[in-house]
Structure formats: C-alpha cells, structure tokens
C-alpha positions, -999 to 999 in steps of 0.1 A, spaced: 0 -1 -1 13 35 -10 0 49 23 24 27 43 56 24 25 87 4 37 117 23 38 147 14 17 127 -2 -10 142 19 -37 178 11 -46 203 38 -38 222 53 -69 257 46 -76 282 74 -79 318 66 -89 312 30 -81 300 38 -44 265 35 -33 252 67 -19 223 72 4 189 73 -12 171 106 -13 141 110 9 107 121 -1 73 131 14 43 129 -7 14 147 9 -19 134 -5 -1 103 -14 -31 81 -12 -49 99 -41 -46 89 -78 -18 115 -85 -2 109 -52 1 72 -56 15 75 -91 41 100 -78 52 80 -49 56 49 -71 78 68 -97 100 82 -70 105 48 -55 114 34 -89 140 61 -91 156 52 -58 139 75 -33 128 64 -1 91 77 2 66 84 29 32 88 12 4 97 34 -32 110 33 -53 132 56 -51 105 83 -16 113 90 -21 151 91 -48 173 80 -32 199 58 -61 224 63 -44 231 97 -10 242 107 -9 214 134 -18 189 108 9 199 84 36 198 113 23 162 122 27 150 87 63 164 85 72 151 119 61 116 108 81 117 76 112 128 97 107 101 121 107 75 94 132 89 70 157 109 91 154 140 68 138 154 36 153 160 2 119 163 -15 83 173 -4 55 170 -30 22 186 -21 -5 166 -39 -33 171 -15 -64 189 -21 -102 189 -18 -132 208 -29 -132 198 -64 -169 194 -70 -192 214 -94 -217 236 -80 -236 267 -95 -224 301 -84 -256 307 -64 -253 275 -44 -218 279 -32 -215 280 6 -189 291 31 -182 254 38 -173 249 1 -148 277 4 -133 263 35 -128 230 20 -112 242 -13 -90 268 5 -80 244 33 -55 217 22 -49 235 -12 -39 271 -2 -35 269 36 -20 233 32 7 245 6 19 273 31 20 254 61 34 221 48 63 244 34 66 261 67 68 228 86 93 211 61 114 242 55 141 234 82 146 199 69 146 210 33 171 239 40 194 214 57 193 191 28 192 217 0 161 201 -10 131 207 -34 94 215 -27 70 207 -56 35 219 -56 8 200 -77 -13 229 -89 -40 228 -116 -47 244 -149 -79 258 -129 -57 284 -116 -56 300 -151 -91 292 -165 -123 307 -154 -146 278 -144 -178 291 -129 -189 258 -117 -156 254 -97 -152 290 -84 -138 281 -49 -115 254 -65 -102 277 -92 -95 306 -67 -78 283 -43 -56 269 -71 -48 304 -81 -37 312 -46 -15 280 -47 1 290 -80 11 324 -63 24 305 -33 47 285 -55 64 318 -65 62 334 -30 78 302 -14 105 300 -40 116 335 -29 111 329 8 132 297 8 160 307 -16 188 299 -21 187 267 -1 155 252 -13 140 252 -49 101 255 -51 83 244 -84 48 238 -94 31 214 -118 -3 224 -132 -19 193 -146 -49 192 -170 -71 163 -179 -50 135 -162 -74 120 -138 -106 120 -159 -138 103 -145 -152 73 -166 -173 84 -195 -156 119 -197 -126 109 -217 -138 119 -252 -151 154 -241 -119 161 -220 -97 150 -249 -114 173 -272 -103 203 -249 -67 197 -255 -45 204 -285 -32 168 -286 -67 154 -287 -60 130 -259 -63 128 -221 -32 122 -199 -26 100 -169 -12 104 -134 20 90 -147 25 121 -168 25 141 -136 48 117 -120 73 122 -148 72 159 -143 79 154 -106 109 134 -113 122 159 -139 119 188 -115 134 170 -86 165 168 -106 162 202 -124 189 220 -103 186 253 -120 148 256 -120 128 273 -92 98 296 -88 80 284 -120 52 261 -130 54 232 -155 21 228 -173 11 191 -181 -22 195 -198 -19 183 -235 -22 220 -246 -55 226 -229 -45 262 -219 -37 271 -256 -72 263 -267 -94 293 -274 -128 299 -261 -142 299 -223 -156 268 -210 -179 266 -180 -164 235 -166 -131 213 -174 
C-alpha cells in the first residue's frame, strides 16, 4: 500500500562505483490517484518515500502539516523532496449555491496546506538543500464558474509557488506542476480529450514524470510546468473542465 511504504525499497544510486544514500521524499496526498503515481515513480527512481493522506495530518491546519512532516522525519531522518499533492473541494456547484463550507474545503488543504506544509518542512529542506514541488491545476488559469472556490484556491496556490520560491531561496527550490485532464472520470474521456491540442487525455504517470524531472532540475525554481496536452492554448471559455 502506498500509504504505508517500507523504507529502503528503492535502490540507492551509484556514484563513482560507490552506493550513496537514497534521497528522502514526502508525498502529501499520497493516497490519491496522483499521489500514488508520484510515490511509485519516486520509489522506482531510488527515493525512500513516505506517502500519506489526511489521516496522518490534515493539511487544512498548521498542526496537521507539522504532524505529517514530523512523521516523515521520524521514518526517513530528513527530507530531500516534499511533494504537495493534497487537495479537496473539487466538485461542480452553481455560483448561487456555493457555501462558506465549500470555500473552507477548497482553500484548506490546497492554499493553507501549501503554505503550512512548506513552513513545517522548511528546516529539513534547507538542511538538505532540497526541493518542494506543488501540484497545482490548470484551473488556476482558467475561469470555471462551476468550480469557483477550487479555481480561486488553485490560483492562490500558484502564487504561493512563487512566494515560497523567494522565501526559501537559495537553499530550497520550489516548483509547481499544473495538470490538465490527467485523472478523468469514466465516461468523460472523449469530451476532456477534445479540450486539448493533442486530442487525448493524460494520466497520473504524466504528472509523476514531471515531478521526477523537477526533482533533478537543479537550475529551475519559482516556475510552473504545465502538463495539460495544450489545454490552456485552446481558445474559447468553458464553464467546466
């Protein structure tokens, strides 16, 4: 199970014929579709991974973020990479029906969680010269009336990628990934594929590939890699993704 990963499963890389310690990664939101794919890809690349969901620490609260980081540090002894893949509040609702609870759900783990996870992990990441990767969403850049709280929370998250990059530099790199249609509900594939330039949907593995790339992109920080098949370049407004 991804949520309870055994340490040392990935093989440590070789450098100059000598095996070095495997890098250590925390995947917050690691029990979701994207989180599971990211954790698996990191393990395949030799990382030791802690991938956990809300039960290990609710990122809607600062205390929950601290608890999650403390758990990862207890298991791994340090952190070279933190991936924020947690979020909630992605549910279509007409503008007139949106409630304060909807806003709290969308902003909690997404916007607040990004900040407080970074705050909690910063000392360990600074010590290791590590990287924070934030899983954003193309919703941050597209007006979706049926997903108003989600889009606004993701826009806040995209700004936090840049704010945190400045706040944690030069010791820590902070990058974002904005997926498009990569975790599509059954029956929605054809419609969602038509919204992209490539005419096809992606998969969580596409996001995992991007995470692995940014984890090793030593001269990249404060920017977002869009993984959407060209969706953002399509013209016209859509009321929902």
